[in-house]
VEXBASE-643498 format. One record per residue (C-alpha): x, y, z; residue in three letters. Coordinates in steps of 0.5 Angstrom, whole numbers, plus 500, padded with zeros to 3 digits. Example, Ala and Ser with C-alpha at 12.3 -4.5 7.8 and 13.67 -1.06 7.14 Angstrom:
! VEXBASE-643498
525491516ALA;527498514SER;
END
This chain:
! VEXBASE-643498
380394677MET;376392671THR;377394664VAL;368393665ASP;369399671THR;374404667LEU;369404661HIS;364407665SER;368412668MET;367418667ARG;373422663GLU;376428668LEU;382430663ASP;387427657HIS;393429655ARG;399425649HIS;405426648ASN;410422644ASP;405416644GLY;404415651ILE;396417653HIS;394419659ALA;387419662ARG;384421669LEU;377418670LEU;372418676LEU;367413677SER;362417681GLU;357413685PRO;363410688ASP;367416688ASN;373413685LEU;379416681VAL;384412677ALA;389415672VAL;389409665ALA;395410661VAL;397407654ALA;404407651ASP;401407643ALA;408405641LYS;410399645THR;402397646GLY;403397654ASP;398400658ALA;396399666PHE;392403671VAL;394407677VAL;389409682GLU;389415685VAL;389414694ARG;386418699ASN;392423701GLY;393423693ASP;393429689SER;389426682ALA;393431678LEU;400429681ASP;398422680VAL;395424673PHE;401428671HIS;407423674HIS;403416672PRO;410412672TYR;413415678ALA;406413682TYR;407406679ALA;414405680ALA;411407688TRP;406402688ARG;410397684ARG;405397677VAL;407394672ASP;407398667THR;409393662ARG;401391664GLY;394389661ASP;394389654ALA;386390656SER;387397658LEU;390400652ALA;384401649GLY;381404656VAL;387410656ALA;386411647LEU;380411647ALA;381419648SER;385419642ALA;
END
């Protein structure tokens, strides 16, 4: 998933707590749902895609757990930070 794809997605929900920002995003043409997360304290950012059979709200509320399960690098791409922080 590219940063451009994430920027074109519609925000369904967002939340932030203690410098961690999470956005639930939807791409209607692709029927793709993802959660973008950024940690304002560390500058780290990552994206977790919601897969078939996943609860989108569960991924949204527990993105670090899903990232760990799927081996997504949570210290990842700083270019994604702008996507996750866009709602802040």
